[in-house]
Each structure stands twice: as C-alpha cells, then as structure tokens.
C-alpha positions as YAML, in Angstrom:
chain: A
units: angstrom
residues:
- id: 1
  name: MET
  ca: [96.99, 118.31, 166.68]
- id: 2
  name: GLU
  ca: [93.47, 117.98, 165.37]
- id: 3
  name: PRO
  ca: [90.74, 120.11, 167.00]
- id: 4
  name: LYS
  ca: [88.80, 118.24, 169.68]
- id: 5
  name: LYS
  ca: [85.07, 118.48, 170.34]
- id: 6
  name: ILE
  ca: [82.82, 118.12, 173.37]
- id: 7
  name: ASN
  ca: [79.13, 117.54, 172.67]
- id: 8
  name: GLY
  ca: [79.70, 118.62, 169.05]
- id: 9
  name: THR
  ca: [81.34, 121.97, 169.95]
- id: 10
  name: PHE
  ca: [85.04, 122.65, 169.47]
- id: 11
  name: CYS
  ca: [86.94, 122.86, 172.77]
- id: 12
  name: SER
  ca: [88.37, 126.24, 171.70]
- id: 13
  name: MET
  ca: [84.84, 127.65, 171.81]
- id: 14
  name: MET
  ca: [84.09, 126.44, 175.35]
- id: 15
  name: PRO
  ca: [85.27, 127.35, 178.87]
- id: 16
  name: CYS
  ca: [86.79, 123.90, 179.32]
- id: 17
  name: CYS
  ca: [90.54, 124.41, 179.76]
- id: 18
  name: GLY
  ca: [90.62, 122.02, 182.74]
- id: 19
  name: ILE
  ca: [88.77, 119.30, 180.88]
- id: 20
  name: PHE
  ca: [91.07, 119.70, 177.87]
- id: 21
  name: ALA
  ca: [94.23, 119.64, 180.03]
- id: 22
  name: GLY
  ca: [92.95, 116.63, 181.96]
- id: 23
  name: ALA
  ca: [92.33, 114.81, 178.70]
- id: 24
  name: LEU
  ca: [95.85, 115.57, 177.48]
- id: 25
  name: VAL
  ca: [97.62, 114.28, 180.59]
- id: 26
  name: SER
  ca: [95.38, 111.22, 180.89]
- id: 27
  name: GLY
  ca: [95.43, 110.18, 177.24]
- id: 28
  name: TYR
  ca: [91.64, 110.12, 177.00]
- id: 29
  name: GLU
  ca: [89.33, 112.16, 174.79]
- id: 30
  name: PRO
  ca: [87.97, 115.46, 176.18]
- id: 31
  name: GLN
  ca: [84.41, 114.08, 175.87]
- id: 32
  name: GLU
  ca: [85.27, 111.19, 178.22]
- id: 33
  name: VAL
  ca: [86.82, 113.51, 180.83]
- id: 34
  name: PHE
  ca: [83.88, 115.92, 180.45]
- id: 35
  name: ASP
  ca: [81.34, 113.14, 181.06]
- id: 36
  name: ALA
  ca: [83.27, 111.73, 184.04]
- id: 37
  name: TYR
  ca: [83.63, 115.18, 185.68]
- id: 38
  name: LYS
  ca: [79.96, 115.92, 185.07]
- id: 39
  name: VAL
  ca: [78.89, 112.70, 186.82]
- id: 40
  name: ALA
  ca: [81.40, 113.03, 189.66]
- id: 41
  name: THR
  ca: [80.35, 116.60, 190.50]
- id: 42
  name: ASN
  ca: [76.60, 116.36, 189.74]
- id: 43
  name: LYS
  ca: [76.64, 119.06, 187.05]
- id: 44
  name: THR
  ca: [73.47, 119.94, 185.15]
- id: 45
  name: ALA
  ca: [72.94, 119.81, 181.39]
- id: 46
  name: ARG
  ca: [73.70, 123.56, 181.19]
- id: 47
  name: TRP
  ca: [77.28, 123.10, 182.46]
- id: 48
  name: LYS
  ca: [79.89, 124.06, 179.83]
- id: 49
  name: GLY
  ca: [83.08, 122.60, 181.30]
- id: 50
  name: SER
  ca: [84.50, 124.86, 184.02]
- id: 51
  name: THR
  ca: [86.40, 122.99, 186.73]
- id: 52
  name: THR
  ca: [88.04, 123.50, 190.09]
- id: 53
  name: ARG
  ca: [91.64, 122.50, 190.66]
- id: 54
  name: MET
  ca: [91.21, 119.92, 193.40]
- id: 55
  name: ARG
  ca: [88.17, 118.25, 191.84]
- id: 56
  name: LEU
  ca: [89.94, 117.91, 188.49]
- id: 57
  name: VAL
  ca: [93.18, 116.65, 190.04]
- id: 58
  name: ASN
  ca: [91.29, 114.12, 192.16]
- id: 59
  name: LEU
  ca: [89.23, 112.97, 189.15]
- id: 60
  name: ILE
  ca: [92.12, 112.38, 186.78]
- id: 61
  name: GLN
  ca: [94.02, 110.52, 189.50]
- id: 62
  name: SER
  ca: [91.14, 108.32, 190.66]
- id: 63
  name: GLU
  ca: [89.16, 107.76, 187.45]
- id: 64
  name: PHE
  ca: [91.90, 107.83, 184.82]
- id: 65
  name: GLY
  ca: [94.89, 106.50, 186.75]
- id: 66
  name: VAL
  ca: [97.15, 109.50, 186.27]
- id: 67
  name: GLU
  ca: [99.80, 109.98, 188.96]
- id: 68
  name: LEU
  ca: [100.54, 113.63, 189.77]
- id: 69
  name: LYS
  ca: [103.19, 115.14, 192.03]
- id: 70
  name: GLN
  ca: [102.81, 118.79, 193.05]
- id: 71
  name: VAL
  ca: [105.90, 120.92, 192.40]
- id: 72
  name: GLU
  ca: [106.63, 123.23, 195.34]
- id: 73
  name: GLY
  ca: [108.55, 126.51, 195.64]
- id: 74
  name: LEU
  ca: [107.39, 128.30, 192.51]
- id: 75
  name: ASN
  ca: [105.98, 131.43, 194.16]
- id: 76
  name: TYR
  ca: [105.25, 134.17, 191.61]
- id: 77
  name: MET
  ca: [107.32, 132.49, 188.89]
- id: 78
  name: THR
  ca: [106.19, 132.85, 185.28]
- id: 79
  name: VAL
  ca: [105.40, 129.85, 183.11]
- id: 80
  name: ARG
  ca: [108.38, 130.68, 180.90]
- id: 81
  name: ASN
  ca: [110.81, 130.91, 183.85]
- id: 82
  name: PHE
  ca: [109.49, 127.64, 185.26]
- id: 83
  name: HIS
  ca: [110.10, 125.96, 181.92]
- id: 84
  name: PHE
  ca: [113.70, 127.19, 181.66]
- id: 85
  name: LYS
  ca: [114.74, 126.84, 185.32]
- id: 86
  name: HIS
  ca: [112.83, 123.86, 186.74]
- id: 87
  name: ALA
  ca: [111.06, 121.78, 184.08]
- id: 88
  name: LYS
  ca: [112.58, 118.50, 182.96]
- id: 89
  name: PRO
  ca: [112.90, 118.43, 179.14]
- id: 90
  name: SER
  ca: [111.03, 115.14, 178.70]
- id: 91
  name: ALA
  ca: [108.40, 115.62, 181.43]
- id: 92
  name: THR
  ca: [104.75, 116.62, 181.24]
- id: 93
  name: TYR
  ca: [103.28, 119.22, 183.60]
- id: 94
  name: LEU
  ca: [99.78, 120.40, 184.46]
- id: 95
  name: VAL
  ca: [100.22, 124.17, 184.96]
- id: 96
  name: TYR
  ca: [97.65, 126.31, 186.76]
- id: 97
  name: VAL
  ca: [97.68, 130.10, 186.38]
- id: 98
  name: ALA
  ca: [94.98, 132.53, 187.48]
- id: 99
  name: ARG
  ca: [91.65, 131.13, 186.25]
- id: 100
  name: HIS
  ca: [93.27, 128.91, 183.62]
- id: 101
  name: VAL
  ca: [95.11, 125.59, 183.22]
- id: 102
  name: MET
  ca: [97.52, 124.41, 180.51]
- id: 103
  name: VAL
  ca: [99.91, 121.55, 179.82]
- id: 104
  name: ILE
  ca: [103.66, 121.73, 179.21]
- id: 105
  name: ASP
  ca: [104.78, 118.65, 177.33]
- id: 106
  name: LYS
  ca: [108.34, 118.27, 176.06]
- id: 107
  name: GLY
  ca: [108.90, 122.02, 175.66]
- id: 108
  name: ARG
  ca: [105.51, 122.85, 174.18]
- id: 109
  name: LEU
  ca: [102.73, 124.80, 175.87]
- id: 110
  name: ILE
  ca: [99.46, 123.12, 174.92]
- id: 111
  name: ASP
  ca: [96.14, 124.79, 175.46]
- id: 112
  name: GLN
  ca: [92.67, 124.37, 174.02]
- id: 113
  name: TRP
  ca: [93.53, 127.23, 171.61]
- id: 114
  name: HIS
  ca: [97.14, 126.58, 170.64]
- id: 115
  name: CYS
  ca: [100.19, 124.33, 170.79]
- id: 116
  name: GLU
  ca: [103.46, 126.28, 170.60]
- id: 117
  name: PRO
  ca: [106.97, 126.27, 172.07]
- id: 118
  name: VAL
  ca: [106.90, 127.71, 175.59]
- id: 119
  name: GLU
  ca: [109.29, 130.51, 174.59]
- id: 120
  name: THR
  ca: [106.80, 132.04, 172.12]
- id: 121
  name: ALA
  ca: [103.41, 130.81, 173.33]
- id: 122
  name: LYS
  ca: [100.63, 133.00, 174.62]
- id: 123
  name: LYS
  ca: [100.23, 132.83, 178.39]
- id: 124
  name: ASN
  ca: [103.95, 132.12, 178.91]
- id: 125
  name: ARG
  ca: [104.28, 135.27, 181.04]
- id: 126
  name: CYS
  ca: [101.44, 134.39, 183.40]
- id: 127
  name: ARG
  ca: [102.30, 133.80, 187.04]
- id: 128
  name: ILE
  ca: [102.05, 130.22, 188.19]
- id: 129
  name: ALA
  ca: [99.53, 129.29, 190.86]
- id: 130
  name: ASN
  ca: [100.19, 125.50, 190.97]
- id: 131
  name: VAL
  ca: [102.15, 122.95, 188.97]
- id: 132
  name: TYR
  ca: [101.74, 119.18, 188.92]
- id: 133
  name: GLU
  ca: [104.26, 116.87, 187.30]
- id: 134
  name: VAL
  ca: [102.73, 113.85, 185.60]
- id: 135
  name: THR
  ca: [104.68, 110.92, 187.03]
- id: 136
  name: SER
  ca: [102.70, 108.03, 185.49]
- id: 137
  name: CYS
  ca: [103.55, 106.62, 182.07]
...
C-alpha cells in the first residue's frame, strides 16, 4: 500500500486515524474524506484530522454510501480475539479501541502506520470499544 497524504502531509504523521479508516472502508482518498468531514463539522484551518465516532460513522454512511452494521456483545474483547472468534474471513470491519480506530480487512489490520496480519500487528491486544461491519459492496 502506498503512503497516503492529506494536504501534502503523510497520514502517518497526522492524528487522522478516523479519516484514514473512513477512506479505506469507503474506497475514497483520505483527502476527500478529510475535506468532507471538515465541511460537515465546521472545522477550522488548524484542524489536523481528529474525529469522533458517531460523526465519522454518520459521514461515511451519508456522504460516501457505506453501509455499516454495529457488532454487539464484544465487551472487553481484544482485537486479536475478535478476529479469531467472531470476524468473517472475507469481511471488512471498522474497529474502535480507546482513542484510536483501525480497519480489519480479510485478516489484515490496516492502520495509518502499518498493514500487517492481525496475529502479529501492533494494537492487536487493545480492548475493543466498538466494531462496525461494512455490509456494502
């Protein structure tokens, strides 16, 4: 995966994990999701990309046509355990942990910093806060 940029800065150098994850599940570029979120939430020019869960979920569903279904019953489960016990092998998930969001896609944990198998990826031992399954194509 080639490094992505927002306003000329690499995503790995910005606090934009939600924007990056939203771009991955929607199929759009991070710059497009960044601009749409900025307009929808009236952010100033100083904003670097931080998001809130509900605003991001609502944006990618309404603006980008992504259908999400929240996965229930994952209290205090780690990302790794979720992957092995509950995740469908061919599905894509938007995974929220404390103060961070990532994507699980076909057994890989994708973040703005890395793309690795869930078994060996950083952040695979974090406790899950929320998970959304991407149900659109």
